[in-house]
N, C-alpha and C positions, 0 to 999 in steps of 0.2 A: 202587404206591403211583403209575405212570406216567400220565400222562393227555397228551391230546394239545392240549390248550389249556394257555395259561400255568400258572407253580407260583406259586400265591400264600398266602402262609400269614396265619391271624391270631393272633398269639398271645397266651395268656391272655384264651381266647373268653367264657370266662362260660357264663350263657344266654342272648349275642348270639351268635353263630355267622352266618357270613356266607355265602350261597350263591362259587361258585366259588373257592372258597378252601377249604386243607386248617387247618380252625380246631384250635388246640392248649392242653387247657389239664390241669391237673393232675387234676381230676374230671371226668368225662363228665356235662356238662350235662343228657343228657336230653331233646334237642331230637331229634326225628326228621326227616328229610329232609337232612342234612348229611353231610360227610364228617368225620370225626371222629379226633385222636390220644390218645389220653391219655397224658400228657407232663411230668415237671415241668422247666418248661427252662431250668430249674438245674443240672439234670444233661447239659446240650447238648441239640442240634437232630439227628434222624436221616435226615438228610437231605445227598446228597454237594456237596461244593466246587461253588461257582459253578453252585447248579442251578436256585437258584428267580431267582422274576422278581420280585415283590412282599413287602413283611413289611410288616402294619398289627400296631403293639405297643398299644395303646387301651386307658388305664387298667391296667397291667398293672407295666411297669417302678419301680413306688412302691413294687412290693409286695419288690422284690429288697434285700437287704442289701448294702452296697456290693461284696465279693466275690463276691457272684455280676452281682450289676450290669454292671459290665465283663467277665466271663465271656459272658452273654449275650447284651452287645453284639457281642464279639468274635463269636462265635456266628454272627450274623446277619450278621455283614463277611464271615465263611468261606461261609455257603451263599449268600449274594448273588450275583449275577453283575455284574459291573464294568456303572456309570451308571445299574444299576435302584435303585430306593426303598426304604427304610427309612421307615414314617412314624411319630409316634413323638406319642402325647398322653397329657402328667403333668400332674397339679394343682400348680397355680404355690405358690409355698412361699411367699406372702403371705394367700393364699386361704384363706379355715376346713377350706372341699375339703378341701385338702390336711392336714390332722390330725384332721380331725372320724373319720374312718376308722380303728382299734386298727389295724387290720393294716398301714395306712404303714407305711414305715422310711426313706420317705427324700424333701425336696421336693426339688423344681425352681426354677432362674432361668433368666431366659435366656440366661447363659452358661453352665450345667452342661457341655452337650453341642458347647460350643466349646473344649472337652477332646481331645473325639474328632477334630476336624477340623485335617487335615493344614497347611492355613495358616492356621493361628489360632497367637496366639504364644501359647498358650495348652495346646500341643499336646506334648504328654510323652510321647514314647515308653518314657520307662523306668519308667513308671506302669504301661505292658502292655496299652497298648491299639493297637489297627488305627486305620489312618486313614481318615478320611472326607471326603468333603467336605460342608458344610453348604449345599445348596439353599436354604433358607428355613426361618425360627420367626417365630410370632406368638404375640401372648395374647390369648385369646380368653377370651369370656362362657362361661358352663355351664347350664343346671339356672337361671336367672333369677340367677343370681349372677357378677359383675361381675370381671373379669380372674380366673379361678379356674383357669384350663388353658393349657396353654400346648401349641402345634403343631408340630413339626421336621419336615420333608425331607430323609434324608442320605441320601449315596449312596458308595457303596465305592470307596475310593481305592485303585485296584492296578494301577499303573503302575511302573514302576525297581524298586527292590530287591524291591516288593510283587507283581508280577507273579506268580512262580512260586511262592508260598506257596499 
C-alpha cells in the first residue's frame, strides 16, 4: 500500500471516493478506478504510527457511538504525522440534517471537538482523548440548508510527553 506520493485517507468514503486518497469504508462502494480498503474504522486503521499526511472524515463521525468516536479520533491521532491535518465535516446538532438520518448516533456543537484540543480548558486527558490542536472550525450551509454542517481542521499535538507514543 506504500506509494511515492503523500499518503492521504478518506474515511467513510461511501459512494464518493477521492482520487489520490486511500478510500476506506466498511463496504466496497463498487466505484472503479479508486484505491479502496474495506474496513470498519471502529476496529482501527491499518496503518503505521505517524505514516499519514492527511485524513478526511466527511459525514462519517456522526455514525459512531461515543466509545467508537473516541477510539477513531485516537486512531487518527496515532497514524497522522505531526503538524498534518484531520479535516472533519459533521452535522450541526441544531439542524434537521443531523437528526433526519436514522443512522446518525450523535450530533456536534461548535465546541464538541474542543474537548480534544490540548489548549482548551475543556481538554480532559482522563477521558482518554489524545491531544490535538484545533486549527479552525466554521459553521456551514449544505445542500440549501442554513448552518447544517460544522467543518473542523485539527492537527495532532505530539510534543513533550506525547512525542514518543
